[in-house]
N, C-alpha and C positions, 0 to 999 in steps of 0.2 A: 534496630531503630528505624531503618529505611522501610522494612516490611511492615512495621507497626504503623508508620505514618500512612503508607499507601494502601494498607489493607482496608481502609475506610474511604468512603467517598465524601471528602471534605472540600469546600470551596478553596481552601488554602492550597491543596494539592494541585488543582487546576491552574491557579494563579502562579504558583511557584514554577511549575514545569513550563507554562507559557512564557514566563519571563526568561527562563533559561533558554528556550528556543529562540526568543527574540535576540538575546545576547549572542548566542552562537551564530545565528543568521547574520547579524551585522558584523561580527568578528570575521566571518568568512568573506562577506561582501567588501569589507574594507581592505582586502588584499589589493584592490584597485579602487581609486577614489574618483575616477573620471565621471562616474554616474552621478556623483553628488552635485555636479555642476549643471545638470540637466533635469528640469522638473518632470519631464516625461519619463526619464529613466528612474527617478525616485518613485514616481507613481507605479511603474511596473514592478519595482522591487517590493513595494508595499503590498501590491496585489498578490504577489507570490508568497509573501509572508502570511498574508491572510488565508491563502489556500492551504498552506502547511498547517497553520493553527486549526483551520476548519477540518482538515484531514484527521488530526488528533481527536478532536471532539466527536466527529462522526463515528470514528472507529470505536471510541469508548462507548458511544450510544448504542452501536450495533451489538456489541458484546453483552451489555447490560439488558437491553430491550429483548433480546432473543434468548436470554438465560445461559449465555456462554461464559458468564463470569458472575461472581457474587457482587455485593455492593462495595466495590473497591475501584481504585484508579490505576491498577497495574497496566491495562492496555494503553492508557494515556502515557504512562511513564516509559514503557518499553518501546512504543512506536517512536517516541522522541529519541531514545538511546540508539535505535537503529539508524535514524536519520543522521545523527552526528557521527556515527561510526564511519560513514562515508561522506565527509563534508562537501565533496563536489556535488552531491545531490542538491544541496541548498542553493546552488547556482544554476541548475539545469531547468529552465522555465518550461520546456516542452514536456519533460518527464513529470514535473510537479503538477502541471495541468492535467496531463493524461491520467496520472495516478489518482487525482482527485475525482475524476469522472468514474474511474474503475471502482473506487470506494463507494460512490453513490450507487453504482450498479450492484455491488455486493450487498449493500443495505436492502435493496429491493429483492434480491434473490434469496437471501437468508430469511427474510420475513415472509417468503412465499409459503413457509410451513404452516402459517396460520390459515391458509386457504381463503383469505379475504381479498377480494378484487385481484385474482391471479392474472387475468389478462392485462390489466393496467400495469402490474408489476413486471410481467414478462416484457411488455413493450418498452416500458421505461428503462429497464436494465439493458435491453438490446440497444436502445437509443444512446444511452450513456457510453456503452462500449464502443459503438461506431464513432461517436464523437471523440473518445479517447484515442482511437486509431488515427484520427486526423493529425494528432500531435506526436504520436509514436506508433507507427503502423502495426507492429507486431503485438500490441495490446489487443488487437482484434481476436487473438486466440482465446480471450476470455469468453467469447461467444459460445465456446464449448460448454462452459459452466451454465449458460442459459439452457441449452438443450438437456444437460444432465439434470438441472433443476426441474424442467418440465417432466422428464422421465420419472423423477422421484415423487412428484406431487400431483401433477395434473395431466398425465399422459393420455387419458381416455378421450379428451376433447381435442379433435384434430386441429381445431382453430388455434390452439396454443402453440402448435408446431409451426404455424404459418407466420405468427406475429413477428419473430425476429427478421424475416425477409421483408415484411412491410416496413419495419424500422430501418432496415438497410436502405431500401429504395427512398425512404423519406430523407434520411441524412445525405445519401448520395446525390439526390436531386438538389437539395439546398446547397451542398458543397459545390456542385458544378455551376450553379447559378452564381454563387458568390465569387468563384474563381474567374468566371468569364467576365464579370463586371469589374473586379478589382485587380486581380493579379494572376495571369495565366501561367506564370512560372511556378505556381504552387503545385501544378500537376506534376512537373518534373521532380520537385522535392519529394512528393508523396511516392512516386515511383522509385526514386533512389532509396527511400526509407524502407521500401518493400522487399529489398534484396536480403539474402541470407548470407551470414558470415560466421564461420567457426574459428576466426582468428583471435587468439588470446594473447597476442604480443603487445597488448596495450600497457602492461605494467612498466612504468617509467622509473620507479624508485622503490626502495625497500619498504617504505612506509605503506604503500599500496599493497604490497605482499603481506605485510603484517596485518593490515585491516581485513583483507580477504581471508586470512587464516583465522583471525578472531571470529569473523562471521561464520565460517565453516564449522568451528567448534561449537559456537552458540546454537547454530541451526541443528547440528547433530543431536545435541542435548535435548532441545525442546521438541524437535520432530519425533525423535525416538520415544520420548516420554509420552507424547500425545498418542502415538500409535499403540503403545503398550497399555495406556490408561483408557483407550477408547471403549472397550467392552464394559467398563465400569461406569461409564457416563449414563445419565438417564436416557432411556430409550427414545423419549420424545425429542431429544436433542441430537440424536445420532446423525440425521440427515444434515443438520447445520454444521456439525463437525466434519462430515464428509466433504462438504462444500468448502470449508476453510482449508482443509488439507489439499484438496484439488486446486484451489486458488493459489496456494503456495507453489505447487508444482508447475502450474501454468506460468506463474511469475518467473520461476527459474528457467523454464523453457524459453521464455521471451528473452532472458539474459543470454542464453546460449546461442540463439539464432540471430539476434539483432546485429546489424552492421554498426560501425563506429562504436565498438564495444567499450564500455567503461563500467566501473563499479556502481555508478549512479543508477544503472538500469535495474539493479536489484531492488529498487524502491517498490516494485510491485509485490515483493514478498514480505514487506515490512508489516503491513496490517495483519495478514494471516499469521505471521510469526509472533506478533505481539499477542494475539489471541492464544496461541499455543504456549507462550511464555506465561501468560496469566494462568492457564490451566495447570501448568507445571508448579507454579508457586502456591496455588491454592491446594495442591495435592501434597505438599511437603508438610509433614506433621512435626518434624524436629525443628524447633525455632532457630537454633544456632546454624543449622544447615541452610535453612531458608535465608537467613540474614547474610551468611557468608557468600552464598551464590549470588544474591542481589548485589552485594558490594563488588564482587569480581566482574559481573556483567557491566554494571554501571561504570566502574573504574576503568575497565578496558575500553569502553566506548569513548569516555572523555580523553583517555590517553591517545587513542587513535585520532581523535579530532584535533588535538593540539599538535600532534606530530605532523599532521598533514596541512596545517595552516601555512 
């Protein structure tokens, strides 16, 4: 039933999942109610919710526009499920903003395969990544994906290799001017965020352990199936799938090296993993197997969410 509903692109699917996200978002936020007494805090929570909803829609658009999925809403559904798997993600404003910029960058990089306006896409993607790094420094590692994309599509024009540096100096200049005018302490915050830590002692309860175990199992299933199925994908889409897989590994490396480590940092892997999940479900020919896998993944995500409230 689940796969039958989401195997088609219907307005109902988008509305239903969006309402579920809104419900889960406010259930998590209502763990504390102080923000309800302040109009500014309410406004900030509303903006964060808007960015999360926007991330879902843009991710679904990327997969459909670039031929990475059929006419379905699987990317929309699974991105939502990965978000609620780690509910602390719903309250981490810096990561939500940073990941939103990274998704905008991925949109430009994946569409680079069309070879239309490549310089604009390279500059835009680089700019979005450097903006993302201002909110979570190690998201700057996604700049590797920019250079890989240049190498895959437009390596012969030397100007394409220079554009990321121009984007860097543009964002760096604007950031320095902003900090000097408004708050010089932001320099220290950025430097603190730029440190590396491999400390994994952040697990404070068994529910976080369960959540990360569920995530590991889901990741192993979808990533392995994507790698195995890669040769059978249309040749024209190979570079796009390479970038999706690389984006996942970059997101995981960000999790490994980031200080103040927590499960929320895995947010950078959610969009690529949602694409891989979509590819996996589209490749299952046995209906009952497809349905059973969907029920397990969705059920475990909701179980993890309610255990961690």
